N, C-alpha and C positions, 0 to 999 in steps of 0.2 A: 265338762261335766261328763261323766261315767257314760262309757258306751254301753247299753244293752246288748249289741250286737243284733245288726239286722237279719243277718242269716238264719238266726233262730226261728224266726216266721216264715221262713220258706220263701219262695219265688211270689205268691201271691196269684197264683192261677186260680180257675174256678176246679172244684174238683167236681164239680155237676151241672149240667145246666138241663133241666127237665120242664114237663110239661104238668102243671098242677092242676087245681081246680080252677074253673071255667076259662080253660085252654091257656093260662098264663105261664111266661118263662120266669123260671127262678135260679138262683145262683146259689150251691152249697159252696162257702168257704170257710176252712180253717181259721178258728180264730184262737191266739195265744192263750193259754190259761184254761180253754174249755173242751171238755172231750168232744161234746157233740158238734157236727159242723152246722153253722149258722146258715140259715136261709134268707134270702135277700130277693124281694120282689123287682122284676127289671122294669123299668120303665124309661121313656125318653124324656129330654131335658123339657118338653111341652107338658109331660104327665101322662103321656099316651102307655099304658102297659102293654108289653109286648106280649104277642097272642101267636100261637099256632096257625089260627085261620088266616092272619093276617102274611103270614110266609115268613116269620121274624126269627127263622133259625139264625143266619147268620149276625143279623144285628144283636140277637140275645147272648151269644158267643162273644161278640165284641163289647160290650156292654159288661158282662158278667166279669172280664177281665179287669176294665175299668173300676167295679165296685170291689174287687176283691183284692186290687192294689192300694184302692184308697182305705179298707178296711186294716188292712197291712200297714199302711203309715200311721193311722192312728194309733194301733196298737202297739206300735215302735215307738210313738210319741208320749204315750200314756205310761210305758214302761219306762221311759228315761225319766220321765218328771216324779215318776216314783223313787226311782235311783237316785236322783238329784237331792231329793226333797229328804231322803238318810245318808246324804254326805257326810263323811266322818270327818272330823277336825284335821286328822293326818292326811285324808284324801285332799281334803279342800287347801290345806297348806301346801301340798305338794305341787296341786294347781298354781298354786301363786308363786312361789318359789325356783319352778321351771319355766315361768315364762307362759305358760299354757293359758293361763287365766286371760293373759293379755291379747294372746294369738285370737282367742274366742270371741272375747267383748271390744278388743282395741281401746283406745283413750276415753275410757269411761272413768267417773268418781278420782281421777291423777292417777289412774293406774297405766303403767308405763313399763318398758322392760328394767328389770331391777337390777341396776348395779352392786347393790348390798346382798344379792340374791343369797350368795354362799354365807356370809355372815348370818342373815335370818333364819337360814335353814339349818344352820349350826344351834342357833338361840330355841328354836323351834323342836328339835329332834333332842337337845339335851335336857330341855327345861319345861315343855309343853306337851308335847307326843307322850312320855311317858304316864302320865298322871288324866289327861282326856283325850289322847289323841283317838281313841278308839270311839268314842261319844260321837252321838250325830250331831252336825253343826246346829241344828235347828231346836235340838233339846237342851244345848248348854244353858245353864242359869249364872246369875251373878255370884250364887254359893260355890259353883263350880270352879270358877275363876280363880275366888278367895282361896279354895283347898288349892286349887293349883298352884298358886303362888306360895303358898305357906309348904306344901310338899317340897317345892323345888327349892326353897332354901335351906329346908332340912338338909336336903340333899347333897346340896351344893356345900353348905359348912360341914357336914360328916366328911366330904370327899377332900376339901381344902384345909381342914382343922382349923378355921377362922369363919368371924361373920361374913355373910354374904353380903358385897359391896351395895349400897343402895343404887349407883350409877349401874350396875349389871340388871338389877333388879327392875329399874327404870326401862332398860332396852328393853328386859322381856314383857314388861307392862304395854309397851309402845309396839312391839311387833303383834302381841295378842289383839290390841285393839285395833290396829290396820285390818288382821286379818277378818275380825266381824264387822268390821266395817264395811270391808269387799262383799261379806257374805248377806249383807244386805242389798248392796248393789256393787256391782253388776249379777253378783250371785244368785238373789232373791230367794234364799233359803230361809230368812227370816227377818221379823221386821224391826227389831229392837237391837241396840250393842250390850253384851252382859258384861263388857269390860268398861265399867262406868270410870266417871270421874273419881268418885269416892276410894276407888281401890287404887288409884295414883301413887308410886312411893314417895316418900318424902327423900329430900336431897340428902347428901353423905354430910356430915359433919366439916364445919370449913377445915380444910387442911393447907400445909405449906408448900408449894411446888418449886421445883428447883430449875436451875438454867445455868449453862457453863458459861465459867468466865474465858476469857481470852487465854490466857495463858494453859487453861486445862484443854480447849482445843487443839494449841498447838502441841502439848504435850501428845495427846494421842495421834493425833496427824504424824509425829515423828516418831511412833513408837512402831519399830521395825518387824515385833512379834506379831501385831495384828495386821491383817492381809490388806495390800495395797488397795483393793478395790473397795474395802468397807471404809477404809481412811477417806477414798474420795467422795462415796455416799455421804459421810457425816460433814465434807466439806458443802458438798451439795445443798445437805439438808439447811444447815447454818447458813450459809450465803444467798438464798432463796426464799426460806420461809414456806417452803412449797410443802404440802402432807406427802406422808411415806407413798401414797397410793399414785399422786402426781408424780414424785421421783423416779420410781420404778417403773415408769412409762415412758420418760424421757430417752430420746435416741439423739446419734449425733447431727441429726437432721435439726433437732430443735434448738441448734446453737448458731447461732450466727456471729462469726468470730470477728467479724470485720466491724459489725456495729455494736458488738457486747451486748447482745439480745438474747433471752430464753421464750421459745414461745412453748407454754403446757397446754395441749390439748385433753387430758385427763383431768378432772379434778371432781370433788365432792359434789359441787352444785351442775356440774354439768358446762361451766362456763369455762371458756379458753381464756388463758393469761398470755400477755405479751409484755414484757418488762426488760429494761437493763439489768445489767449484772455489773459488779465491780471487776474490774482490770484483773485484779490478782487471782482472783476466781477463773478467769478465761485462759490466762496463762498457767493454771494449775491443769486447769482442762485440754491446754493444746499438747501441755507435756505428757498427760496421760492418753491422748488420742494418739501420740506418736509413739510413746510407749508399748500400745495394743497394733500397731502396722497401720494407722491410719485407717478403719474400718468403714464400711460405707455409712450412707446416712441412716439408713433403716435399723441400725444396729444399736442395740441398747447402750447407753453411756455404762452405767454398772449391770451386767447382765448375773452376776451371783455372788451376793453377800456371804457366801460361806457358812452361813446358820440356819436352823430351820426357820419354816416362815411362823411369825407369830413372835417368836424367841427374840426381835431384835434388842427389846429394852434391857434383857438379861445379859444379852451380849455386849450392848454398849455399855453397860456396869463393868463387866467382865474387863472390857477392852481399855477402859478408865483407869481401872485397878492397875492392870498389866503395865499401862502407861505411867504408874507412880501417882496417879490422881487419889487421893485419899480423903479428902473434904466430908465429912460426917454427914452433912445436911444431904448427899448426892444416893447415900446409900442406907439412911437411916430406917429403923425398922419400929419407930414412934407411931403411935396411932393416929398423932395428928399432923405427921410429916408423910408425904408420897414420895416413894424412892423414884431417881429421875426414871422417866419414860421416854421412848425415842421422840415422841410427840414433843418431849421438851426441847429439843432440838430447833422446834420450830417456834417453840416460846424463847429460846434464846437468840433467835434473829429478831423478835418484835422487840425483846429489852434492850438488846443492842443499838437498834434501831431509833426507839426513844431516845437512848444515851445518846446518839449521835445528832438527836434534833430532828428527826425527820417527822412529819406529819402523819395524820391518818389514813389520806389520800394515797401517797407513794407506799404507806405500810399495807395497806390494802388491795391495792394492783400486784402487790405478788402472792400474800398470803389468801386472799380471796375472801378475809372477813367482810360478811355484809352490813355489820353495825360496828358503831365507835364504840359502845361498850366492851365488847370481847377485848379489842385493842388495850383498853384503858387498863384493864386487868394486870396488865404486865408494867405499869409505869413505876411501882412501888419497888422492884427490882433495878428498874432504870436509874432511880433517884440515890439507890445505894450503890452502883456503878458509879454514879457522878460523886458520890461523897468520898469512896474509894479510890478514885482516882484511874479507873480502870478507861482505857481508849476502846472501843469496839471495831471489831471486823479489823484485825491486825492484817499484814501482808502474808498470805498463803503459796503465793506462787511455788518457793522453794521450800515447803515446809514438810514436805514428803521426801525423805533423804532418796528413795530411790528413783524417783523422777528426777530430782534436781541434778544428781549425778549423769541421769542420762545426757548425750552431748545430742542436744534436740536443737533445730533450727527455730528457735523460739524468738522472731522479732517481735518489739513492742507493736501492740495493734493500733497504736495512737497513729503510726505511721501509713496505715490502711484504709483510717476512717476518712471519710468526704470531710473538707474544709467547708 
């Protein structure tokens, strides 16, 4: 909540203690917002008024200090409540995305440190604050939200020169609904949520999403015009099924080379993952580690992709073209086709796993999918791979020429495993 700054109320000492009518003692205290100093009659907790006759001078001074401190505290709280009631959407949003709201209230109404704070801050800054950011949270109506969504869509379409994706519109809807949900509790700034379910955007029209064929992955891994680190990253993505955030956080300590396992401690759901990976991937990682001088366990497996953050999909498509991959579906601009995204490397893993006959449990251990329905979306691609007789998960241990040519002491890991 905003701090009205306690110092503006002074130190709370009495400005005057004197004898009034009937010989009673009073404290005169400065009250914020009032020019005249207010007088408070002094008495003991038992209700006895302090008088000069009883010789209460020292006691009066002591009680005057207490009264003035109480007045100052109450005035400070009233001002704080007044400012909180006029808190703007932008001010409250910044409290949320900076995790200050969590620090103030703790784990209330599902409040917790935001892992997606950066993404939500970008959405609020780009699509919400320009339209309703200066309005008080308490004053926002459903009509304000409607106009905000409409203006945000118009601005996005003008900037991108194409219709605003429903998926992006839905993300903005979600972040606004959560923001005003927190404004009810723990914010206590209003009693209802103006982001009603009636404003929930519909889904995008069904699109065809792509995935890589084994030969296409091998082509890009072997393309020496693509940075080696990026090719290792692509191999990790397809052979583990991890999300981009999890991949970026993998360190050398995450890999158990003897047991052929990986531990991923960073995930979208916050759940740690521990699973076995193919020997061919571990052999590739062994060569990559030796290529980098055997870094310590806390070093990232891939520290620099050599591209701007957020541009991984564009970079992936450019790398595929550089490797001679020209399949139209991966780059199509048709309205009912989605050009290959980096997330589709994860889709490639699930599709290949289906083709290899792996079950829901095996796949979800690696991808972190919480429902079978999500995994079943990739069955069509797996059937097509079977129809075209593609074999998934080819040997990539020497697919990157720069690593294959290294004179590396790479023994077969099976020799190190426990019998």
